[in-house]
N, C-alpha and C positions, 0 to 999 in steps of 0.2 A: 461583099464581092468575093467570088471564089478565085484564088490565085491560079494563074495559068502556069504551064510548064516553062514559059518564056518570061515570066515575071522577073525583072532584074533584082528587085528587093529579095525575092526568095533565093535567087542564085547567089547573091551576096551573103545572105544568111547561111546558106549551105557551105560556102567556102570558109566562112569564119568558124562555124561549128566544127567542120572537118579539121581545120588548122589547129584550133584549140585542143580538140580531142587527141589528135595525133601528137601534138606537142606534149601534152600531159603524159601520154604513154611513153614517149621517148625520155622525158625527164624522170619519170618514176623508174623505168627499167634501167636507164643509164646510171642513175644515182645508186640504185640497189646493186648493180653490177660493180660500180666503183667502190662502194662501201664493203660489200661482202663477195669478193670474187670467188671464194671457195665454193659458194653455192652455185656458181655458174660453170665451173670446170667440167662438169658432166656434159655440158652442151658443146664443148670444143671437140671438133673432129681430131682423131689421133694424130694425123699428119701435122696439124697446127701446133699441138702440144709439143711434138717432137722437134719441129722446125724452130719454134720459139726458144726452147731450152738450149739450143746450140749457140745462141747469142748470149754472151756473158752478162750483159747489163739488163737483160730482159728475160723474165721467166713467164710461165703461163699466167700466173696470178697478176704479174705486172702488166701483161698484155691485156688481160681482162679489165684491170683498173683503168688503163689508158682508153680502152674501147668504151667503157662505161662513161668516162669523162666526156669523150667525143659525142656519144649518144645524148648525154644530158645537155651539152651545149647545143647540139642540133635541135633538141626538143625545145630549149629555151628560145632559140631563133624562130622556130615554128610558132610557138605560143605567142611571141611578140609580133610575129609577122614581119621579120627582118630578113631580107634576101630570101623570101619565101620560095620562089620558083627554084632557085639554085639549091637551097637547103633541102627542099623536097626531092629534087633530082638526086642529091647525094644519099638521102634516106632510101630512095627507090633502089639505087645501086647497092647500098649496104644490105637491104632486105633481100634483094635478088641473090647476093652472095651467101647470105645465111640460108636461104631456101635451098640453094644449090648444094651446100655442104651438109646441112642437117638432113635434107631429104623432105619428102612430102608426107610427114607424119602429123601428129597433133600440133607440134610447134610450127611446122612448115605451112599447114593450112591457116593457122592464125596469122603467121607472117605474110602469107599471100594476101589476106584481107588488108593488112597494114600496107603492103606494097602497093596495092591498087589505090588505096587512099592517098599515099604519098605521090603516086603517079598523077592522080587527079589534081592534087595541089600544084604539082610542077607544071601543069598545063594551065590551070585556072588562076593561080596566084593567091595571095592572101586575103583579097577582098577589101572593102572600104574601111574596115575596122582593123587595120594593120599598120605597123610602122612604115612599111613600104609605101602604102597609099599616102600616109601623112607626109613622108619625106618627098615623094613625087609632087604632092600638092604644094609644099613649101618651095621646092625648086622651081615650079612653074610660076609662082607668084613673085619670086625674086628675079627671074630672068627678064631682061629688057624686051619690050614689045617691038 
């Protein structure tokens, strides 16, 4: 049987594949940024580098490490399907900020693709193979009828 565009199993698979793929991208790039922030300094807009260096406890490398950690955590949440819609919405906002500051060059075009993937997840959710689904199923079975 040929799957239709409205096939629920296909839609669930798409949501899961999109969530896992975007999660892996955020985990890899976030971990890389946290571990080697020097490699990422060139992507910082000048005004960010200048503003961050005025705060004693935080320099550009520290800010990149922190951002990398945040991105890796967001990626892990997406990968696991934990708070998928909210996490994807945060990723959408983060990517929009990056595109706004970096511009629409090679990095901006790539990030636009990631932004629309995150936006789709913020609408669709994590799918049936996510912790969100499992936690909601557990909550429904434990609630009194």
